[in-house]
C-alpha positions as CSV (number, residue, x, y, z in Angstrom):
1,X,-27.0,-13.9,9.8
2,X,-26.0,-12.2,6.6
3,X,-27.4,-8.9,5.4
4,X,-28.8,-9.2,1.9
5,X,-29.6,-6.0,0.2
6,X,-32.0,-5.8,-2.8
7,X,-32.1,-2.6,-4.8
8,X,-35.6,-2.3,-6.1
9,X,-34.9,0.2,-8.9
10,X,-32.0,-1.8,-10.4
11,X,-33.1,-5.3,-9.3
12,X,-29.6,-5.8,-8.1
13,X,-28.6,-8.0,-5.2
14,X,-25.8,-7.4,-2.8
15,X,-24.6,-9.7,-0.1
16,X,-22.5,-7.8,2.5
17,X,-22.0,-9.7,5.8
18,X,-22.2,-7.2,8.7
19,X,-18.9,-8.5,10.2
20,X,-17.0,-7.1,7.3
21,X,-17.6,-3.6,8.6
22,X,-15.9,-4.4,11.9
23,X,-12.9,-6.1,10.4
24,X,-9.3,-4.7,10.7
25,X,-8.3,-2.9,7.6
26,X,-5.0,-4.7,7.6
27,X,-5.5,-8.0,5.8
28,X,-4.9,-11.4,7.4
29,X,-3.5,-14.3,5.5
30,X,-4.1,-17.8,7.0
31,X,-2.3,-21.0,6.0
32,X,-4.8,-23.8,5.6
33,X,-3.9,-27.3,6.9
34,X,-5.2,-30.1,9.0
35,X,-6.3,-27.8,11.9
36,X,-8.5,-25.7,9.6
37,X,-9.2,-27.7,6.5
38,X,-13.0,-28.2,6.8
39,X,-15.8,-26.0,5.5
40,X,-17.0,-25.0,9.0
41,X,-13.5,-24.1,10.1
42,X,-12.8,-22.1,7.0
43,X,-16.0,-20.1,7.8
44,X,-14.8,-19.5,11.3
45,X,-11.5,-18.2,10.0
46,X,-13.4,-15.8,7.7
47,X,-15.6,-14.5,10.5
48,X,-12.5,-14.1,12.7
49,X,-10.8,-11.9,10.0
50,X,-9.2,-14.0,7.3
51,X,-9.0,-12.3,3.9
52,X,-6.7,-14.8,2.1
53,X,-6.3,-18.5,2.5
54,X,-2.7,-19.8,1.8
55,X,-1.7,-23.2,0.5
56,X,1.9,-24.2,1.0
57,X,2.6,-26.4,-2.1
58,X,5.8,-27.8,-0.5
59,X,3.6,-29.7,1.9
60,X,0.6,-32.0,1.3
61,X,-0.5,-33.3,-2.1
62,X,-2.7,-32.2,-4.9
63,X,-5.7,-34.0,-3.4
64,X,-5.4,-32.0,-0.2
65,X,-4.8,-28.7,-2.1
66,X,-7.8,-29.3,-4.4
67,X,-10.0,-29.9,-1.4
68,X,-8.8,-26.7,0.3
69,X,-9.5,-24.7,-2.8
70,X,-13.0,-26.2,-3.1
71,X,-14.0,-25.4,0.5
72,X,-12.4,-21.9,0.4
73,X,-14.5,-21.1,-2.7
74,X,-17.6,-22.7,-1.2
75,X,-17.2,-20.8,2.1
76,X,-16.7,-17.5,0.4
77,X,-19.8,-18.0,-1.8
78,X,-22.0,-19.1,1.0
79,X,-20.9,-16.2,3.2
80,X,-21.0,-13.6,0.5
81,X,-17.3,-12.6,1.0
82,X,-14.5,-12.3,-1.6
83,X,-11.7,-14.5,-0.2
84,X,-8.4,-14.7,-2.1
85,X,-6.3,-17.9,-2.4
86,X,-2.5,-17.8,-2.3
87,X,-0.5,-20.8,-3.4
88,X,3.2,-20.9,-2.5
89,X,5.6,-22.5,-4.9
90,X,8.5,-24.6,-3.6
91,X,11.0,-22.6,-5.7
92,X,14.7,-23.3,-5.8
93,X,14.8,-23.9,-2.1
94,X,16.6,-27.0,-0.7
95,X,14.6,-29.2,1.7
96,X,15.2,-32.5,3.4
97,X,13.0,-35.3,2.0
98,X,10.6,-37.7,3.6
99,X,11.4,-39.2,7.0
100,X,11.1,-42.8,8.4
101,X,9.4,-41.1,11.4
102,X,7.5,-37.8,11.8
103,X,10.3,-36.4,14.0
104,X,13.9,-37.5,14.2
105,X,16.4,-36.2,16.8
106,X,20.0,-35.3,15.9
107,X,22.5,-35.0,18.7
108,X,25.3,-32.4,18.9
109,X,28.6,-33.8,17.8
110,X,27.2,-36.7,15.8
111,X,28.0,-37.5,12.1
112,X,25.2,-36.8,9.6
113,X,24.9,-37.3,5.8
114,X,22.9,-35.2,3.3
115,X,22.6,-37.3,0.1
116,X,21.3,-36.8,-3.4
117,X,19.5,-40.1,-3.7
118,X,15.9,-40.2,-2.3
119,X,15.5,-42.1,1.0
120,X,13.4,-42.1,4.1
121,X,15.4,-39.9,6.5
122,X,16.9,-41.4,9.7
123,X,19.2,-40.1,12.5
124,X,22.1,-40.9,10.2
125,X,21.2,-39.5,6.8
126,X,18.5,-37.6,4.8
127,X,17.9,-36.8,1.2
128,X,18.1,-33.2,0.0
129,X,15.9,-32.0,-2.9
130,X,16.1,-30.5,-5.5
131,X,19.5,-31.6,-6.7
132,X,22.2,-29.0,-6.6
133,X,23.4,-28.4,-3.0
134,X,26.6,-30.3,-3.7
135,X,27.5,-27.5,-6.2
136,X,26.5,-24.6,-3.9
137,X,28.6,-25.3,-0.8
138,X,32.2,-26.0,0.2
139,X,34.0,-27.9,2.9
140,X,33.7,-26.0,6.2
141,X,30.4,-24.3,5.3
142,X,27.6,-24.1,7.8
143,X,24.3,-25.8,6.9
144,X,21.0,-25.0,8.7
145,X,17.9,-27.2,8.8
146,X,14.4,-25.8,9.5
147,X,15.5,-22.1,9.9
148,X,18.3,-23.0,12.3
149,X,16.6,-25.6,14.5
150,X,19.6,-27.8,13.6
151,X,23.0,-26.6,12.7
152,X,25.6,-28.7,10.7
153,X,29.1,-28.1,9.4
154,X,30.3,-29.7,6.2
155,X,33.4,-32.0,6.6
156,X,33.6,-33.8,3.2
157,X,31.7,-33.6,-0.2
158,X,31.7,-36.4,-2.8
159,X,29.5,-37.0,-5.8
160,X,26.7,-38.6,-3.8
161,X,27.0,-37.5,-0.2
162,X,27.7,-34.4,1.9
163,X,29.3,-35.5,5.2
164,X,28.5,-33.2,8.1
165,X,29.1,-32.8,11.8
166,X,26.1,-31.7,13.9
167,X,27.2,-28.5,15.7
168,X,23.7,-27.9,17.3
169,X,21.3,-30.8,17.7
170,X,17.5,-30.7,17.4
171,X,14.4,-32.2,16.0
172,X,14.3,-32.8,12.2
173,X,10.9,-33.0,10.4
174,X,10.1,-33.9,6.7
175,X,10.4,-31.3,4.0
176,X,11.9,-28.6,6.1
177,X,14.3,-26.0,4.6
178,X,18.0,-26.7,4.2
179,X,20.0,-23.4,4.1
180,X,23.6,-22.6,3.5
181,X,23.9,-18.9,4.6
182,X,25.9,-16.8,2.2
183,X,25.7,-19.4,-0.5
184,X,23.1,-18.4,-3.1
185,X,21.4,-21.3,-4.8
186,X,22.5,-21.7,-8.5
187,X,19.6,-24.1,-9.2
188,X,17.3,-23.1,-12.1
189,X,14.1,-21.6,-10.7
190,X,12.0,-24.2,-12.5
191,X,12.9,-27.2,-10.4
192,X,10.9,-30.4,-11.0
193,X,8.9,-29.7,-7.8
194,X,8.2,-26.1,-8.9
195,X,7.1,-27.2,-12.3
196,X,4.7,-29.7,-10.8
197,X,3.3,-27.0,-8.5
198,X,2.9,-24.6,-11.5
199,X,1.1,-27.3,-13.4
200,X,-1.3,-27.6,-10.5
201,X,-1.8,-23.8,-10.3
202,X,-2.7,-23.8,-14.0
203,X,-5.3,-26.5,-13.5
204,X,-6.7,-24.9,-10.4
205,X,-8.4,-21.7,-9.3
206,X,-5.8,-19.5,-7.7
207,X,-5.7,-15.7,-7.2
208,X,-2.1,-15.3,-5.9
209,X,1.1,-17.3,-6.5
210,X,3.9,-17.0,-3.9
211,X,7.4,-17.2,-5.4
212,X,9.7,-18.8,-2.9
213,X,13.4,-18.0,-3.0
214,X,12.9,-15.5,-5.8
215,X,16.3,-14.0,-6.7
216,X,15.6,-11.2,-9.2
217,X,12.9,-9.8,-11.5
218,X,13.9,-12.4,-14.1
219,X,12.6,-15.2,-11.9
220,X,9.3,-13.3,-11.6
221,X,9.0,-12.7,-15.4
222,X,9.7,-16.3,-16.2
223,X,7.0,-17.6,-13.8
224,X,4.5,-15.0,-15.2
225,X,5.2,-16.1,-18.8
226,X,4.9,-19.8,-17.9
227,X,1.5,-19.2,-16.2
228,X,0.3,-16.9,-19.0
229,X,1.2,-19.6,-21.6
230,X,-0.9,-22.0,-19.6
231,X,-3.9,-19.6,-19.8
232,X,-3.9,-18.2,-16.3
233,X,-3.0,-14.8,-14.9
234,X,-2.8,-14.9,-11.1
235,X,-1.1,-12.1,-9.2
236,X,2.5,-12.9,-8.3
237,X,3.8,-12.4,-4.7
238,X,7.6,-12.3,-4.6
239,X,8.8,-13.7,-1.3
240,X,11.9,-11.8,-0.1
241,X,13.9,-14.3,1.9
242,X,17.5,-14.3,0.6
243,X,20.2,-11.6,0.4
244,X,20.1,-11.7,-3.4
245,X,16.4,-10.7,-3.3
246,X,17.2,-7.8,-1.0
247,X,19.9,-6.6,-3.3
248,X,17.4,-6.8,-6.3
249,X,14.4,-5.4,-4.4
250,X,13.6,-2.6,-6.8
251,X,13.7,-4.9,-9.8
252,X,11.5,-7.5,-8.0
253,X,9.0,-4.9,-6.9
254,X,8.7,-3.6,-10.4
255,X,8.1,-7.1,-11.9
256,X,5.8,-8.5,-9.2
257,X,2.2,-7.7,-8.1
258,X,3.0,-7.9,-4.3
259,X,5.9,-8.8,-2.0
260,X,6.2,-10.8,1.2
261,X,8.7,-10.2,4.0
262,X,9.5,-13.9,4.6
263,X,11.3,-13.5,7.9
264,X,12.0,-17.2,8.6
265,X,14.5,-17.7,5.8
266,X,15.5,-14.1,5.8
267,X,16.6,-14.5,9.4
268,X,18.7,-17.5,8.4
269,X,20.2,-16.0,5.3
270,X,21.0,-12.6,6.9
271,X,22.4,-11.9,10.4
272,X,19.2,-11.9,12.6
273,X,19.9,-8.4,13.8
274,X,19.4,-7.1,10.3
275,X,15.9,-8.5,9.8
276,X,14.0,-5.6,11.4
277,X,15.6,-2.9,9.3
278,X,15.2,-5.0,6.1
279,X,11.6,-5.6,7.0
280,X,11.0,-1.8,7.3
281,X,12.9,-1.1,4.1
282,X,10.7,-3.6,2.1
283,X,7.5,-2.2,3.6
284,X,8.5,1.3,2.8
285,X,9.5,0.6,-0.8
286,X,6.3,-1.4,-1.4
287,X,4.2,1.5,0.0
288,X,6.0,4.0,-2.2
289,X,5.3,2.0,-5.4
290,X,1.8,1.2,-4.3
291,X,2.0,-2.5,-4.2
292,X,0.7,-4.8,-1.4
293,X,3.3,-6.1,1.1
294,X,2.7,-9.1,3.5
295,X,4.7,-9.5,6.7
296,X,5.0,-13.1,7.5
297,X,6.6,-15.8,9.7
298,X,6.4,-16.4,13.5
299,X,4.0,-13.5,14.1
300,X,2.0,-15.6,16.6
301,X,4.4,-18.6,16.9
302,X,3.6,-19.3,20.5
303,X,-0.1,-19.8,19.7
304,X,0.7,-23.0,18.0
305,X,0.5,-24.4,21.5
306,X,-0.6,-21.5,23.7
307,X,-4.1,-19.9,23.7
308,X,-2.6,-16.4,24.1
309,X,0.3,-14.6,22.3
310,X,3.4,-13.4,24.0
311,X,3.8,-9.7,24.6
312,X,6.7,-9.6,22.2
313,X,4.4,-11.1,19.4
314,X,1.7,-8.6,20.2
315,X,4.3,-5.8,19.8
316,X,5.7,-7.3,16.6
317,X,2.2,-7.4,14.9
318,X,1.4,-3.9,16.2
319,X,4.6,-2.4,14.8
320,X,4.3,-4.1,11.4
321,X,0.8,-2.5,11.1
322,X,2.1,0.9,12.2
323,X,5.0,0.6,9.7
324,X,2.5,0.2,6.8
325,X,2.2,-3.4,6.0
326,X,-0.9,-4.3,3.9
327,X,-1.2,-7.8,5.3
328,X,0.0,-10.0,8.1
329,X,0.3,-13.8,7.8
330,X,-0.1,-16.9,10.0
331,X,1.6,-20.2,9.0
332,X,1.7,-23.1,11.4
333,X,-0.5,-21.2,13.8
334,X,-3.6,-21.9,11.6
335,X,-2.4,-24.9,9.6
336,X,-1.5,-27.2,12.5
337,X,-1.8,-25.1,15.6
338,X,-4.1,-25.8,18.6
339,X,-5.7,-22.4,18.6
340,X,-6.1,-21.2,15.0
341,X,-9.2,-19.1,15.5
342,X,-7.9,-17.4,18.6
343,X,-4.7,-16.5,16.7
344,X,-6.7,-14.8,14.0
345,X,-8.9,-13.0,16.5
346,X,-5.8,-11.8,18.4
347,X,-4.3,-10.5,15.1
348,X,-7.6,-8.6,14.4
349,X,-7.6,-7.0,17.8
350,X,-4.0,-5.9,17.6
351,X,-4.4,-4.6,14.1
352,X,-7.5,-2.6,14.9
353,X,-5.7,-1.0,17.9
354,X,-2.6,-0.2,15.8
355,X,-4.8,1.3,13.0
356,X,-6.2,3.9,15.5
357,X,-2.8,5.4,15.6
358,X,-1.8,4.9,12.0
359,X,-0.1,7.9,10.5
360,X,-2.4,8.1,7.6
361,X,-1.0,11.4,6.1
362,X,2.6,10.1,6.4
363,X,1.7,6.8,4.6
364,X,-0.2,8.7,1.9
365,X,2.7,11.0,1.5
366,X,5.1,8.1,0.8
367,X,2.9,7.1,-2.1
368,X,2.3,10.6,-3.3
369,X,5.9,11.6,-3.4
370,X,6.9,8.4,-5.3
371,X,4.0,8.7,-7.7
372,X,4.8,12.4,-8.4
373,X,8.2,11.7,-9.8
374,X,8.1,12.6,-13.4
375,X,4.5,14.0,-13.1
376,X,1.5,12.6,-11.4
377,X,-0.7,10.4,-13.6
378,X,-4.4,11.1,-13.8
379,X,-5.4,7.8,-12.1
380,X,-3.1,8.5,-9.2
381,X,-4.3,12.1,-8.9
382,X,-7.9,10.8,-8.7
383,X,-7.1,8.1,-6.2
384,X,-5.1,10.6,-4.0
385,X,-7.9,13.2,-4.4
386,X,-10.5,10.7,-3.3
387,X,-8.7,10.0,0.0
388,X,-8.1,13.7,0.7
389,X,-11.6,14.8,-0.2
390,X,-13.2,12.0,1.8
391,X,-11.2,13.0,4.9
392,X,-11.9,16.7,4.4
393,X,-15.6,16.3,3.9
394,X,-16.0,13.7,6.7
395,X,-17.4,11.3,4.1
396,X,-18.8,8.0,5.4
397,X,-17.3,5.9,2.6
398,X,-15.2,5.9,-0.6
399,X,-16.9,3.8,-3.2
400,X,-14.7,2.7,-6.1
401,X,-16.3,1.1,-9.1
402,X,-13.8,-1.3,-10.5
403,X,-13.9,-4.0,-13.2
404,X,-10.4,-5.4,-12.7
405,X,-9.7,-4.1,-9.1
406,X,-7.2,-1.5,-10.2
407,X,-9.2,1.5,-9.2
408,X,-9.8,0.3,-5.7
409,X,-6.2,-0.8,-5.4
410,X,-4.9,2.7,-6.4
411,X,-7.1,4.3,-3.8
412,X,-6.0,1.9,-1.1
413,X,-2.4,2.7,-1.8
414,X,-3.1,6.2,-0.4
415,X,-4.3,4.7,2.9
416,X,-7.6,6.6,3.2
417,X,-8.8,7.0,6.7
418,X,-12.4,6.7,5.2
419,X,-13.8,3.1,4.7
420,X,-13.2,1.9,1.1
421,X,-15.8,-0.2,-0.7
422,X,-14.9,-1.8,-4.1
423,X,-18.0,-2.4,-6.2
424,X,-17.2,-5.0,-8.9
425,X,-19.3,-7.2,-11.2
426,X,-16.6,-9.9,-11.0
427,X,-16.1,-12.1,-8.0
428,X,-12.6,-12.9,-9.3
429,X,-11.7,-9.2,-9.2
430,X,-13.0,-9.1,-5.6
431,X,-10.8,-12.0,-4.6
432,X,-7.8,-10.3,-6.2
433,X,-8.4,-7.3,-3.9
434,X,-8.2,-9.5,-0.8
435,X,-4.6,-8.5,-0.1
436,X,-5.3,-4.7,-0.5
437,X,-5.3,-2.8,2.7
438,X,-8.7,-1.6,3.8
439,X,-10.7,-2.7,0.7
440,X,-14.1,-4.3,1.2
441,X,-15.1,-5.9,-2.1
442,X,-18.8,-6.0,-2.9
443,X,-20.0,-8.0,-5.9
444,X,-22.8,-6.1,-7.8
445,X,-24.4,-6.3,-11.2
446,X,-22.7,-4.6,-14.1
447,X,-23.9,-1.1,-15.0
448,X,-23.6,0.6,-18.3
449,X,-25.0,3.9,-17.2
450,X,-22.9,6.2,-14.9
451,X,-25.9,7.5,-13.0
452,X,-27.1,4.0,-12.2
453,X,-23.6,3.4,-10.7
454,X,-23.9,6.4,-8.5
455,X,-27.4,5.4,-7.4
456,X,-26.1,1.9,-6.6
457,X,-23.4,3.3,-4.4
458,X,-26.0,5.5,-2.7
459,X,-28.3,2.6,-2.0
460,X,-25.5,0.4,-0.8
461,X,-24.3,3.0,1.7
462,X,-27.8,3.6,3.0
463,X,-29.1,0.0,3.2
464,X,-25.9,-1.2,5.0
465,X,-26.3,1.7,7.4
466,X,-22.7,2.8,6.5
467,X,-24.3,6.2,6.0
468,X,-27.7,7.9,6.4
469,X,-29.6,10.5,4.3
470,X,-27.8,13.8,4.1
471,X,-24.4,12.1,4.6
472,X,-21.7,12.4,2.0
473,X,-19.8,9.6,0.1
474,X,-17.1,9.9,-2.5
475,X,-17.4,7.9,-5.7
476,X,-14.4,7.0,-7.9
477,X,-14.9,5.5,-11.4
478,X,-13.1,5.0,-14.7
479,X,-14.6,6.1,-18.0
480,X,-15.4,4.5,-20.3
481,X,-17.0,2.0,-18.0
482,X,-15.4,-1.4,-17.9
483,X,-12.0,-0.4,-19.3
484,X,-9.3,-1.4,-16.8
485,X,-6.7,1.3,-15.8
486,X,-8.9,4.3,-16.6
487,X,-9.5,5.8,-13.1
488,X,-10.4,9.4,-14.2
489,X,-13.6,10.5,-12.4
490,X,-14.2,11.6,-8.8
491,X,-17.7,12.7,-7.6
492,X,-19.0,13.7,-4.2
493,X,-22.5,12.4,-3.6
494,X,-24.9,13.7,-1.0
495,X,-27.3,10.8,-0.1
496,X,-29.7,9.7,-1.5
497,X,-28.7,9.8,-5.2
498,X,-31.6,9.3,-7.7
499,X,-31.6,6.5,-10.3
500,X,-31.4,7.7,-13.9
501,X,-34.7,7.7,-15.9
502,X,-33.7,7.1,-19.4
503,X,-36.2,7.0,-22.3
């Protein structure tokens, strides 16, 4: 079922599942939950197109999360695929607490209390955590639960309770977001719940950490230092979901490793008609700076229940891909939905169709123009040159040798039309490339000789039938070998390439 390639001259072993070659180049992030939280189901998600498994640390417990990490790693290893794991922090985001029942209905016009003290929520009252909402809102302010599923208006505030009138009734569920539009939270980023989640991240095996309700670059820097002090260095994904984050977007992009357009909360914090233009702005700015961007929330919402997406959802995913997003994300569709695998398959089909019409030169131009300000660095010039040379020569692949993932990431930022393989000796580096548009990570043995690296690229291309003898591939590497951030060599290889004969 999987294609194992053994290179006789180097005694190296590659495991490259054939389905990777037919994947969409846009990455797909799937939230893992009860609907998909078994080894066999994780494998089905990977075959369908999942590159990153997401854990929402605001839901479930450490036992569940540990189990999901274990089966994600096991599935990736058994299938020979680098799969990233993204863990979302709660952040300074207000939520209702636990409920006496899984769903509680609030009626329009009724009185309802939001209180500081923990309790099991009822139709009369619910706890809000973390503490601080009392200080962030005033009498008369609107309050939304679960991205506007329920609307309240504040009538009175005392030390313990916020007395509200329900202005639009609906169904309330545990741990759903509580938002006061226009009122930025003043809570310290390190809420008790966020600190607990960070402790779990430090003790676990996580590639990406999603920063919920990030407000500025300072929040990102504090989380990075906290994790570094704990001995781990996952990549940080800043979730843009409040007006303050939009206002500080340049600062956040500079300090983070990737960003997410979190449209659920963004559509509550901002007037909904502004969300499409803000989404395009975030994608464009991320493209320019060469950092991955994820478009998330309600992309296939109807498929929680329905086996097929709506035409509006299809158009939404298509346009996000055409706009230049690196990744698209599924939330409830794959965590609790009835059709998780069909949802991923639908995203794959839509993405592949959109990628046929992707304006590759335009997207590369965004990155090139931004990178050229102040003079183009050598590594960017090589990355850009690789994409241009491969297209001009009708190369069958770009092969980037990368110890840390930085070389392949730089090339991906220029949106090459040519397939991009990242050869790395580190499975961890491969997982950290899982959000990078178009990158296929392949774990190989480490080479100390440059000619052996070129020969390995040649053999990989031939034995996977990506190319045949006489075809051309483009190799990108950094010298000295194994030093991160030194992308400085581009070579065009006509297949086959001989192995070096030292001695």
